[in-house]
VOGU-3710 file (C-alpha; in Angstrom, 3 decimals, decimal comma):
1> mievpptypv> 13,467/3,003/-46,836  16,919/3,418/-46,771  19,448/6,566/-47,143  22,369/6,404/-49,079  25,128/8,848/-48,614  26,226/10,943/-51,680  28,978/9,155/-52,638  27,692/6,006/-53,477  26,000/5,378/-56,691  22,266/4,519/-55,922
11> cevvqklkay> 22,878/1,513/-59,019  25,651/-0,092/-57,330  23,897/0,047/-54,038  20,626/-1,280/-55,176  22,892/-3,642/-56,990  24,296/-4,956/-54,080  21,487/-5,256/-52,029  19,464/-7,606/-54,723  22,419/-9,532/-55,310  23,496/-10,259/-50,970
21> asiylkqrfk> 19,094/-10,416/-50,800  18,948/-13,281/-53,622  22,118/-15,463/-52,003  20,684/-15,140/-48,759  17,006/-16,085/-49,945  18,462/-19,172/-51,768  20,290/-20,321/-48,775  17,443/-20,375/-46,548  14,773/-21,453/-48,720  16,122/-24,393/-51,111
31> fiervyddgn> 12,962/-24,098/-53,341  13,635/-20,886/-54,752  15,883/-22,927/-56,947  13,244/-24,925/-57,882  10,409/-21,735/-58,510  12,694/-19,795/-60,768  13,786/-21,230/-63,897  16,410/-18,984/-64,655  17,427/-19,086/-61,156  17,080/-14,904/-60,608
41> vwsvgyfvst> 14,958/-14,011/-57,261  15,039/-10,108/-58,620  13,545/-8,956/-61,444  15,709/-6,719/-63,526  14,817/-2,806/-62,789  14,336/-1,381/-59,744  12,958/2,119/-58,291  14,233/4,885/-56,684  13,615/8,322/-56,091  14,174/10,578/-52,781
51> vglneeqirk> 12,186/11,617/-49,774  10,884/14,668/-48,740  7,856/16,629/-48,358  5,944/12,817/-48,487  7,803/10,443/-46,361  4,972/9,568/-44,136  3,077/8,548/-47,376  6,065/6,701/-49,270  6,721/4,741/-45,007  2,406/3,754/-45,355
61> yiqkqnqfdl> 3,367/2,023/-48,910  5,878/0,218/-47,723  4,346/-1,211/-45,123  1,072/-1,771/-46,635  3,117/-3,096/-49,759  2,677/-7,086/-48,159  -0,678/-6,717/-48,434  -0,844/-5,192/-52,073  1,325/-8,461/-52,944  -1,425/-10,239/-51,329
71> gidltkefs> -3,614/-9,201/-54,051  -5,653/-6,976/-52,274  -6,496/-3,436/-53,412  -4,539/-0,827/-52,096  -4,262/1,877/-54,067  -7,018/4,244/-53,153  -5,640/4,834/-49,826  -2,038/6,518/-51,712  -4,270/8,756/-54,074
//
């Protein structure tokens, strides 16, 4: 979760985050070049939303995302 000032377009912030993270990951973990045929670490799109009354629920989702990526179904925790 990040805060983006209104003077910066969100799409540009996301683009830079993905680009810099990709460079860092490829330098740190050399096997990534072999795993991704096209060299792209990230998918094409992204999701952006504002945080208001449900900020705690979003924080919980982010914290649990790693478990979801491991194949553990957490959907009932967020409904």
